[in-house]
N, C-alpha and C positions, 0 to 999 in steps of 0.2 A: 611256754615253760620259762621260768626265770633262771637266769644264770647267777648263782649264789655268790660267786667270787668276783663279779664285775667291778664293784667299787675298789677293791684292792688293786685290780689290774689297771683300772683307770688312773688310780693314784700313782702307780709305778710309771706309767707312760707320762703323766704330768711332770713327775720328778725328772725323768730323762730329758724331756723337752726343755725344761728350765736350764739344765746343765748345758745342753747343746746350743742354746741360744746365747750363751755368754759370749762376749766379744773375744776376738782372736787374741787381743793383747792380754786379757786375763789368763787365757790358756797358756800363752807364751811365758809370762812372768812366773806362772806356777811351775812350768817345766824347768825353767832356769833355776829357781830356788830348790827344786828337787835335786838337780845335779849338784849344786853347791852344797846342800845340806847332807848329801849322802856321805861326804867325807867326815862330817861331824857325827853323823849317825853311827859310823863304824867305830869311832873312838870314844864318844861321850860316856857310855857306861863304865869305861875303864879309866877315864881321865880323872874322875873323882878319887878312885882308888890310888892312882899314880900320885896325885897331889897329897893324899893322906899319908902315903909312905914317906914323902919328903917333909911334910909339915908336922907330923906326929899327932898333934891334938885336934879335936873337932873345932875348938875355938879358933885356932890359927886357920884352919880350913875355911871356916865360915867368914872370917875377916877377909881372906883372899877372894872368896866367892862374892862377898858383898861389895868389893871394890868395883866390880863390873857394873852392877845396876846403880851404885852410888855415883860414879863418875859419868855414867850414861845420862843421868839427870841433867848435868850441865851440857853434855853434847846435844841431847834432845832439844833443850831450850835454845841453844846456839843455832842448831840446824833449822828450827821451826820456821821462822820467817824467811830464812835464806833459801830453803829448798823450794818454796813457792815461786821463787824467781828463776830457779835453775831447771834444766832438763833432768827428770828423774833417771832417765837412761844414762846420762852422763855421769851422775853420781854413782850409780850402780857399777858402771865400768871402772871408775876410779877406786872404789872400795874393794872390788874383787881383785884389782891389781895389788892393793895393799895386803891382801891375804896370802900372797905367794910365799913370803918367808916364815909364815906362822908356825909351821911344823918344826923347823930348825930352832926357833925361839923356845917352843915348849920343851923340846928334848934337851935344851941347854940350861934349863932352870935348876938352880941348886940352893940358893939362899932365899930366905923369906922376902927380902927386898926385891929379888929378881921376880918372884911371883907377883908382887905388887905392881912392878913396872910392866910386866906382861899383861896383866889384867887391865891396866890403864890403856895400853895400846889396843888391846882387843875390844875394850868398851867403845873406843872411838870408831874403830873400823866397823864393828857389828852394828852399833847404833846407826851409823850412816847408811849401812846397807838395808837394815830392816825398816827404818823409817822411810827410806826411799821406796822400798818394795811395797810396803803397806800403803803408802801415799799413792803410789802408781796404781794399785788396785782400786783405791777409792776414787782416783781421778778418772779411771777408765770404766768404772761400773755405772750402769744406768740407775735411775731412780727406783725402778721396780725390781732390781736384782742385786741390791747391795748385800743382803745376807747370803744369797746364793754365790755371789762372787767370792766372798770371804770363805764360805764353806768349801767351795771348789779349790781355792788357793791353799787353804789349810790341809785339805785332803790330799792334794797332789804332793806338796813338799813334805807332808807328814809321812808319806810312803818311805822316805829316807829313814825315819825313826823306827819303822817296822823292819825294813830290809837290813839297814845298817847294823843294829845291835846283834842280830842273828848271825850275819856274816862275820862281824867283828869277833864274836865269841869263838868262831872257828879259826879265824886268821891269827888272833893274838897268841894262840897256843903254838903257832909256827913262827910268827914274826916277832913276838914279844912287843915291847913298846915302840918298835920301829913301825908298827901299824899307824902311828900318829902322822906319818908322812902322807897319809891319805887325804888329810885336810888340805894341804897345798896342791896335791894332784887334782882333786876335784874342783878346787877353786880356779885352776887354770882352765879346765874344761868349761866351767860356768862362765868365765871371762870371755872365752871364744864365742859362746852362745849369746852372751849379752850384747854383742855388737849387732846382732840381727833383731834385737828387741824393737817392736813397733813403738813409735813415740810421736807425740803431738807437737813437741817443742824442739828447737835447735839449741844445742849447748853453746853458751856464750859466757864470757867472763863478766862477772858482776862484782862490784866492790862489796864484800860481805859485811863490812862494818856498818855500811849504810842501812842495812836491813835488820840489824840486831836490835831488838826492842823488847826486852823481857817484860816490861811494864805493860806494853800494849797486848802482848800475848795473854797475860793473866787477866787483864781487864776484859778482853774479848771472851775469855773462858768464864769469868765471873758472871757475865751477862747471860750466859747460856745455861739456864737452870736445868733443862732436861739433860744436857751433857754432864753437868755436875753430878746429878743423881746416879746415872749409870756408871760414871767414872769412880764414884765412891764404892759402888758394888764391885766393879772390876778390880779395884785395889784391895778390897777385903778378901776376895777370892785369891788374888796373887799372894797376899800375906800368908794365908793359911796353907798354900801349896808350895811355897818357895823352898822350904827346907826339905819337903818330901822329894822334890825333883833332885835336889843336891845329894841327899843322904840315902836314897833308896838302894843304889848299888852297894853301899857299905853295909846297909841293913841286911841285904841278901847274903853278903859275904859273911857277916856275923852269924847268920843262921846255918852256915855250912855250904852254901852254894859255890861251885867252882866258876871259872871264867865263862865257860860255855853255857852253864845254867843261868848265870847272871845275864848273859847276852839274850838268851831265849826269853827270860822273864821280862826284861826291859822291852824286848820286841813285842811281846804280848800286851804289855802295859800301854804301848803306843799304837797297837793294832787298830783300836776303835777310831783313831784319828782319821782314817780313810772314810769313816761314816759321817764326818762333819758336813760334807756336802748334802747328805740326806737330812741331818738334824737342822740344817740351815733353812730348809723348806717348811719346817713346822712352826707352830705358834711359839714365839719367844718365851713368854711367861711360863707356859706349860713345860717347855724343855728345861728352863732354869729350875723349876720346882722338882722336876724329875732328877736332874743332876745333883741338886743339893740333898734330896732325900736319900738317894742311893749312895752318894758320896759320904755323907755323915755315917751311915750304917757301916759302910766298908772300912772307913777310917777306924771306927770303933773295933771292928773285927780284926784289923791289922795289928792293933795293940796286943791282942791275945794270941795271935797265930805264931807258931814256932816251927811249923812244918813247911819245908821248902816246896813240896809238890802242891800243897794247898795254896801257896802264894801264886802259882801259875794261874789258877782260876780267879783269885781275887784281883790279880793285876789286870786281867781283861775287863772285869766288871768296873773296876775303879777308873780305867781308861775310858770306858763308855760314859761314865758320869761326867768326866772332864770334857769329853768331846761334845756332849749335849749342851754344855755351858758356853764354851768359847765362841763358836761362830755366831750364836745368837746375841751375845754381849757385843761382839765386834760389829754386828749388823746394826744394833741399836746405837752404838757410838757413831757409826758412819751416817746414820739417819739424822743425827743431831748436828752434823758439821756441814757448813756451807762449802761448796766446791772451791771458792776463791781463797779459802784459808785452810785447806786440807792439811798441809804440812804443819802449819802453825798450831792448829788445835790438836792434831795427832801427837805433836811433840809435847804439848802440855799434858795431855792424857797419859802419854808414856812416862813422862817424868814423875807424875803422881803415882802411877802404878809401880814404878821402879823404887820410889821411896818406901812403898809397902814391901817390896821384895827385899830391900836391904834390912828392914826391921825383922821380917820373917826368917831370913837366912841367919842373921846374928843371933836371934833368939833360939833358933833351931840348934845352932852350934853349942850355945851355952847349956841348953837343956840336955843335949846328948852327952856332954862332958860331965855334968853334975847328976843326972838322973838316968841316962841311958837313951839309946836311939829310939826305942819304942814310944817314948813319951811325946815325940813330935806328932805322932798320929792322934794322940789325945787332943793336942792343940788344934789340929786341923778339924777334928770332929766337932769341937766346941764352936769354932767359927762358922762352919757349915750349918750346924744345927741352929745357931742363933739367927743366922741370915734367913733360914727356912721359916722359922717362927715369925720373924718380922714380916715376911712376904705373906704368909698365910693368915696372920692375925690382923694385919693392918687393912683398914678400909680404903686407904689411898694407895696409889701406885708409887710407893716410896722410892723405888730405884728406876722408874721409867722403863719398865719391861713390857708394858702392854702394847700390842700392835695397834697402829692408827688406821 
């Protein structure tokens, strides 16, 4: 007698084994980033609202938010060749130390210029941390588990985006904006954990100027045609979703949601992030097509929806479409990068993606001021739908998404 469900059971066991076989270092960096990002998870849904109260217009808000990815471009390129010479663990230690005063800085912001200087500081610290962390994952992942490593990494630290907003929605009604102190508190905890991070290199002083070579970075990138293809795709996805991440809490507030409801909806939006480890074990191109198909449909639906409770369900589905895209794109990027230039190429890729983020954020702010918040979803729908058509109708692998 045949067991009808054996294929599904076998697939589930295979998925579990892939996750268990990941190196200890991958699991450790994932846990560290979970602790660090839990502080941001608590405050992120309300930070946009706090900024909007101070800055008044969506255009001013978008300029302040665009400063972060804009100046991160310079930091990424500066860090690129340097970080390949340094211990990733050492850079992570130092950047977490720089996070300690961040809560006091946020709560002291009053003028537009203050917000700009804060975002400059934050862009330097966050760029250093995330480039180091992602490069650490790429450096410690094996050839056959690149996608799984990033899927696991994103799933674990992504828990902070699920737990944080829900708890934040409860706590902010009691603590008010004093909740923002959570960022510094969890940065301290992450700093303590970071000292125990496994590492292959010893930290040593290296003259950074000696290794800054922007021309070499872009020449190496230019020669890597497969990496260029997938980077273009990653950047277009970033462009179409940048304003959504920034303005979603404000859109929910506009529909009548209170702080607790905003926290719950944002938590549901990020809930599928924990599925990224599963999506990372699937065929890259199929997952990308799935993500673009449902993402475009949901963006279109978001434009018309005015009911807060219906947004609960749409948020989960939209989060699933995003989560099916990201680990597979990251896995393809890692596949295209040689291990001896991980930071260098990661920095170029990140700088190009951040250029797209800047454009998406600024355009989103302008659209929101002149047409309304809802119209950012139409922009996202258009980009997702066009990308989907290109992939489905083209005979060639335009964006280098096919598994080798």
